[in-house]
N, C-alpha and C positions, 0 to 999 in steps of 0.2 A: 425452381429457383425464383426468389422474389427479390426485386430491387427497387420497386416503386415506393416503398415505405422509407422516408428520410431518416427514421429513427432506428431501424434495424434491418439486417439482411441475413438470409439463410441460403446457403449454397449446398446442394446435395447432388453429386454426380458419381459415376463409377470411379473417378480418380481422386476426388477431394470432397470433404465436408467442412464447412466453415460457418460459424455463427458469430455475428458482431452486432453491437448495439451502441447507440449514443449514450454518453455519460452526462446527464443534464447539468449537474453541479459544476463539472469542469467546463462544459460548453458555455455556461454563463460567465465564468471567469475569463475565458479566452475570447469570448465574443463571436465564436464560430464553432461549428460542431466538433466535438471531441468524441472519439469512438474507441471502444475496447473490444478486441477479439476474445470471446470467451471460450471458443472451441475451434480447433483446426486439426484435421486429421488427413494425412496423405494415404490414399488407398490404392495407388498404382505405382508400378516401377518405371513407368514411362514418363520422363520429365516433360515432354511436349504435352501430354494429356493433362498432367497436373497443372502446368502453366496455363493451358487453355481454360481449365476450369477455374483458375484464379482470376482471370481477366475480368469477369463480371464484377468482382469486388473492386478492382482498380477503377472500373467505370463508375461504380457506385460512389466511391470516394470523390471522384471528379464531379459527378452529377450533383452531389449534395454539398459541395464546397467544404468538405471535411478539412479541418485544420491539423488535427493530430489523430493518429491511430496508434494504439499500443497493443502489445501482445506479450504474454508471459508463458514460457515453455519450460517443461522439465529439462534439466541440464543435458540429458542424453538424446534430445530430439534434434539431432544435427541435420537430418534431411529437411525438416520443417524450417529450421533456422536458415538454411541455405535458400530455400524457397522465398522466405521473407526478405533476405538480403538481396536476392535477385530482383525483387520488386521494390527496392529503395527503402526498405526498413533497415534501421541501423541498430546494432547491438549497443545497449546503454549501460547495463549493469547486470551483475549476478546477485541474486538475493538468497539469503539463508533463512531458515526457519528454526529458531531456537525453541526447544520444548523442555519443560520440567514437570516432573510428577510431584504432587503436593502432599499427599497424606502423611508421609514420613519426613517431609522437608524440615531441616533444622533452622527454623526462623530465629532471629535475634531481635531484641528490642532496639528501636531506632530513634526514639524521641520525636518521631514525626506523626502527624495525624492525617489519615486518609478519609475523605468524605465525599459524598456526592455534591456536585456543584449546584448552586441555586441560580435563579434568573440573573441576579445581580453580579454573579461571578463570570458570566459568559463573555462580556466584552474584554475583561482582563485576560481570560484564558485564550480567547481568539487572538488577542494581541501578542500573547506569549508564543502561540503557534506560528504567527507570522514572522517571528524573529528567531525561532529556535532551530529551524531545519536548514541544512545546507548540503547534505550528502545524498539526498533522494533524487529519483530519476528526473523529475521536472527541474531540479536545480542544476544537475550536472550535464544535462543535454544543452550544448552551447547554442542550439537553434531556438531555444525557448527563453523568453524573458523571465529572469529570476524574480522580478517584482511580481509578476503574475503567479509564479510558483508560491511566493510568500502569501499572497492573497488566497490561494487555493487552500492552504493549510488553515488559515483563519476561517474560511467558509466551511471546511471540514468539521472544525470544532463546533460551529454554530449548528450545522446540520445534525451532528451527533446528539446534541442536547435535545433536539426535537424528535429524534428517532426512537421509537419505543423499544427497539431491539438493543440499543446501546446505552451506556452510561458514561457521563463525563465526570471524571474524578479529579479533585484538587488535592494536592499534598502540601501540607503547611508545616512550618517550623516556627514555634513561638508566634503564631498568628500570621507569619509571612508566607506567601505562596511561593513554593520552591519547585514545584513540579506539577505535571498534568498527564493523565492517562485517559484514553478513550477505550473502553472495554466492552466486551459482549459475552454474555453467558450462552454457551452452546447447548443444544439439546442433549448431547452426550455427557454432560456434566463438566466439561472443560470450560476454560475461559480463554478468550482471544483478545490480545492487545492490538488494537488498530493503530493507535498513536501513543507514543511515549516521549516525554520531553522534560528536561531540566530547564527551569526558568533561566533565560540568558544572563540575568544579573547574578545568578548563583553558580554559573558554570565555572569550572576551575577551582572549586572549593572542596573537592573530594566528597561531594554529596551524592553522587550517582549511585554508589553501592547502597547507601541508606535508603534512598528513594525507592529503588527497585525492590529492596528487601521489604520495605513497608507495604508495597503493592502486593508482593507475594503473600505476606501475612494477611492482608485484607482478603484475598481470595481463599486462602487456606481456612480462615475463620468462617467464611461463607460456605464452606463445604465443597468447593470446586475440586475436581480430581487432578487437573493439570492445567498448565498455561502454555499457549503457543503464540508466537508473533512472527513478524517478518522484518528483516533488517538488510540493509545494503552491505555487501561484502567489502566495499571500500571503506566503510566506517570502522576503522580498526579500533578506535577507542571503545565503542559500544560492543564490538565483537569480544574484546578482552573482558568487558564487564560481564557479559553473559557467560563466558567461560569461567570466570571467577565465582559466579553464582551457581555453577554446576549445571547449567543448562546443557542439553545435548542438541545436536543439529540434524534435522531431517534433510532429505535430499534437496539440493539447491535448484533454483530456477533461473532462467535467462529472461531479461526484459528487452524488448525491441520497441522502437518508435519509428513511425512514419510521420514526417512533418511536411506540410505543404510549404514550398519555398515561394517567396514573393517574386 
């Protein structure tokens, strides 16, 4: 077990294995360390042994003044969710993973243009992201300042533009920016959508279907085999959009937050 590193922790006992690390971009936004649990596995049927093995993680959170810790679990990991809840993690949301196969997908013309963003587009796209989201976990957790959640999405866009693994796409209609996608081409030939948004000024104008269809066509023409993304189950509007576009849904996951209280 290692807990001296303020940026990461690895726990391995006969009862529990846990890996967690700081998320630098979120830590900058919140002004204190933000941590994500990347792996947690219960290996014992004895609750006392499991809790005892979890305690060093609690100590690490306190020792390094962590502000937020998050964890995402498969929907059927109820034993692990109960362990987290016992240690003051709160259930925040269920997320779904829409997936669509592309080779035979019947795309339609949309009249929209999808292109890679330039340096001069980044401020506008970051501003779009700071206004476009409201259903995601940092917005719906009442213990977290929504203004910081807005800034987080703007920072996410700026970081994606500099990340060689990702591409920042702008979607325009008659020269006007109506949407934004942050995408990544995976080694298996698929595409992953990290962020998807309609410009707030164009929401409510029935453009969502056209924007998503244009993005699907973009990846199909690039030879991608499929698209996957992650959405909050509480966002019924976008859930209906993915169903209308004939996406299928992989197994859902549960999201938990631990937040340091003042």
